[in-house]
C-alpha positions as a printed NumPy array, in Angstrom:
array([[152.899, 103.162, 148.375],
       [150.676, 106.162, 149.052],
       [149.814, 106.319, 145.356],
       [148.686, 102.687, 145.342],
       [146.495, 103.287, 148.386],
       [145.024, 106.389, 146.749],
       [144.303, 104.504, 143.521],
       [142.736, 101.629, 145.48 ],
       [140.554, 104.085, 147.412],
       [139.392, 105.788, 144.211],
       [138.536, 102.429, 142.635],
       [136.64 , 101.358, 145.76 ],
       [134.62 , 104.592, 145.723],
       [133.753, 104.119, 142.055],
       [132.777, 100.454, 142.414],
       [130.84 , 100.675, 145.708],
       [127.578, 102.066, 144.237],
       [127.405,  99.2  , 141.75 ],
       [128.022,  96.599, 144.424],
       [125.247,  98.049, 146.615],
       [122.609,  97.709, 143.901],
       [120.477,  94.591, 143.722],
       [121.829,  92.129, 141.195],
       [118.745,  89.927, 141.116],
       [116.602,  89.957, 137.997],
       [113.147,  89.377, 136.556],
       [112.088,  88.187, 133.107],
       [108.942,  90.006, 131.981],
       [106.408,  88.486, 129.589],
       [102.829,  89.349, 128.691],
       [ 99.809,  87.361, 127.623],
       [ 96.884,  89.091, 125.909],
       [ 93.568,  87.222, 125.997],
       [ 91.456,  88.23 , 123.022],
       [ 88.159,  86.786, 124.279],
       [ 88.098,  88.725, 127.554],
       [ 90.354,  91.599, 126.506],
       [ 92.481,  91.094, 129.605],
       [ 96.273,  91.234, 129.752],
       [ 98.488,  89.302, 132.168],
       [102.02 ,  90.547, 132.769],
       [104.206,  87.908, 134.384],
       [107.557,  88.584, 136.055],
       [109.613,  85.48 , 136.849],
       [112.205,  86.668, 139.366],
       [115.451,  85.379, 140.826],
       [116.816,  87.18 , 143.854],
       [120.404,  88.315, 144.208],
       [122.865,  85.549, 145.151],
       [124.215,  87.607, 148.065],
       [121.086,  89.154, 149.61 ],
       [117.975,  87.942, 147.724],
       [116.934,  91.362, 146.462],
       [115.85 ,  92.429, 142.983],
       [116.059,  95.902, 141.459],
       [112.855,  97.887, 140.977],
       [111.127,  96.625, 137.834],
       [109.638,  99.034, 135.309],
       [106.946,  97.527, 133.117],
       [108.397,  97.466, 129.601],
       [107.302,  99.874, 126.872],
       [105.888,  96.954, 124.856],
       [103.782,  95.787, 127.799],
       [102.695,  99.333, 128.645],
       [101.496,  99.71 , 125.035],
       [ 99.082,  96.819, 125.68 ],
       [ 97.476,  98.365, 128.786],
       [ 97.986, 102.137, 128.983],
       [ 94.717, 104.109, 128.664],
       [ 92.803, 100.932, 127.756],
       [ 92.958,  98.725, 130.879],
       [ 92.365,  98.803, 134.628],
       [ 94.687,  97.191, 137.171],
       [ 92.675,  94.276, 138.568],
       [ 94.874,  91.848, 140.542],
       [ 98.395,  91.164, 141.803],
       [ 99.433,  87.564, 142.468],
       [102.657,  86.056, 143.834],
       [103.878,  82.484, 144.196],
       [107.14 ,  80.548, 144.508],
       [108.462,  79.463, 141.119],
       [108.135,  75.696, 140.716],
       [111.436,  73.882, 141.188],
       [113.237,  76.963, 142.514],
       [114.506,  78.174, 145.873],
       [111.604,  79.194, 148.12 ],
       [111.505,  82.922, 148.963],
       [110.981,  84.622, 152.323],
       [107.69 ,  86.278, 153.032],
       [108.117,  89.616, 151.287],
       [106.284,  92.804, 150.413],
       [105.298,  93.923, 146.915],
       [104.583,  97.482, 145.849],
       [103.134,  98.55 , 142.521],
       [103.488, 102.249, 141.794],
       [102.03 , 104.597, 139.177],
       [102.797, 108.317, 139.418],
       [104.145, 107.766, 142.931],
       [100.883, 106.227, 144.128],
       [100.903, 102.843, 145.874],
       [ 98.284, 100.9  , 143.921],
       [ 98.146,  97.988, 146.379],
       [ 97.924, 100.184, 149.464],
       [ 99.01 ,  98.093, 152.442],
       [ 97.653,  94.93 , 150.799],
       [101.033,  94.184, 149.198],
       [102.537,  93.378, 152.61 ],
       [103.609,  89.715, 152.773],
       [102.151,  89.075, 149.312],
       [105.097,  86.792, 148.538],
       [104.916,  83.575, 150.582],
       [107.424,  80.722, 150.877],
       [104.983,  77.996, 149.792],
       [101.567,  79.439, 148.924],
       [100.013,  81.417, 146.087],
       [ 98.591,  84.694, 147.354],
       [ 96.798,  87.509, 145.593],
       [ 95.213,  90.853, 146.271],
       [ 93.166,  93.495, 144.543],
       [ 94.329,  97.115, 144.261],
       [ 93.502,  99.035, 147.429],
       [ 93.284, 102.707, 148.323],
       [ 94.493, 103.33 , 151.869],
       [ 93.129, 106.883, 151.571],
       [ 89.599, 105.719, 150.701],
       [ 89.877, 102.504, 152.766],
       [ 88.447, 100.504, 149.889],
       [ 89.353,  98.257, 147.003],
       [ 89.351,  99.861, 143.56 ],
       [ 90.502,  99.291, 140.   ],
       [ 92.61 , 102.223, 138.768],
       [ 92.98 , 102.892, 135.062],
       [ 96.551, 102.537, 133.838],
       [ 97.49 , 106.046, 132.741],
       [101.258, 106.029, 133.172],
       [104.248, 103.71 , 133.531],
       [104.024, 101.121, 136.308],
       [106.911, 100.084, 138.514],
       [107.094,  97.116, 140.83 ],
       [109.36 ,  96.656, 143.851],
       [109.935,  93.811, 146.298],
       [111.22 ,  94.43 , 149.811],
       [112.139,  92.233, 152.788],
       [112.988,  89.21 , 150.62 ],
       [116.365,  88.028, 151.923],
       [116.701,  84.415, 150.734],
       [119.722,  84.214, 148.459],
       [118.807,  83.306, 144.859],
       [115.115,  82.897, 145.739],
       [112.764,  82.17 , 142.821],
       [109.257,  83.596, 142.696],
       [106.731,  84.734, 140.119],
       [104.647,  87.894, 140.196],
       [101.581,  88.312, 137.99 ],
       [ 99.727,  91.539, 137.3  ],
       [ 96.288,  91.222, 135.7  ],
       [ 94.664,  94.06 , 133.768],
       [ 91.084,  94.133, 132.462],
       [ 89.051,  96.391, 130.175]])
């Protein structure tokens, strides 16, 4: 009996980290506009069925190849995905080299019914700015707790 309890405990310890991670997901696509030279990266997300979260999203290598060293981060937009489960108000962070590119302007960017957007913001300089994309971007969503919520995030980059 003690062996079975020990085996069960070992299995629980090994499985627990995987259960704690967000199981939600995002599908990442890009659209390059040849006339303006801009690139739109769209992430259509579905929150975890148990807690509404998604794992941190790293912009794909293919999408980074379209924008790195050639584009500036111009706008972040969020809206509920049509026909899906409405999300909670939630915060969005976009990071490059550990720097928060939206500053505090990503707070409550996701809304249950409305489309909202913001420009990149430097909390240090207290001003809006358009940073050049020089390294891999990551995107995270926090405080979104509606199970299986559906929302879309768009990142716009210009030359």
